[in-house]
Residue, then its C-alpha position, 0 to 999 in steps of 0.5 A: m275498896a270503895t265502888v265507883y259507879e260510872i255514869n254515861k253521858g256524851i254530848n247532847r245525850s241524856i244521862v244514863f245510870k245502870g240502864i235507867k235514862a234521863q227523868y226517870i233517874i229522878y223517878l226512881a230517887a224520889g220513889l226511894v225517898g218515899l220508901l225511906i220515909v215510910f220505913a221510919i214511919l213504920y219504925v216509929i209507930g212501932i213495928n218490928m224492923y224485920v216486918c218493916l224490912g219485909i215491907i220495903l226492900p220488896s217495895g224498892g225492888g218492884l219500884f226499881m224493876t218499874v222504873q227500869n221497864y219504863s225507861k226501857k219501854y218508853g225511852e227518854h221523853g216517851l212517858l211525857k209524849k203518852a201523858a201529853g197524848r191522854k189530854l188530846p181530845l178525840c175529836i173536834q165538833s164544831r156545830s157552825r161553819k162561822v169558825f171556818i168561814q172567819l178562818q178563810q176570811d183571815h186567810e184572804k186578808e193575809t194573802s191580799i196584804g202580802s201579795p205583790a200587787s198590793h204594794l203597787 
């Protein structure tokens, strides 16, 4: 009897498979392909198959649990937002007022051009 896996997806909703959401499915698939390659390399260099399985199976379980925890903790876009947040500077320093004066002058030009009195 064949096993049927159901993928739940509604309108404007992300894909959910076994509790794993959106891009985490891709992360899991890439990790499993990586583990398959590591298994093949270990087996080809002559390591016993049971030792290879002893390395790969716990690694696969750890990968699945880690991806599932990330999916639950950060949600659909949370991990990407966290990575983007690390790239933000802690503070912005300016040693001169020149930038702010230029911004103020540009703002004054825009407001004077767009004012109704300038069209008369």
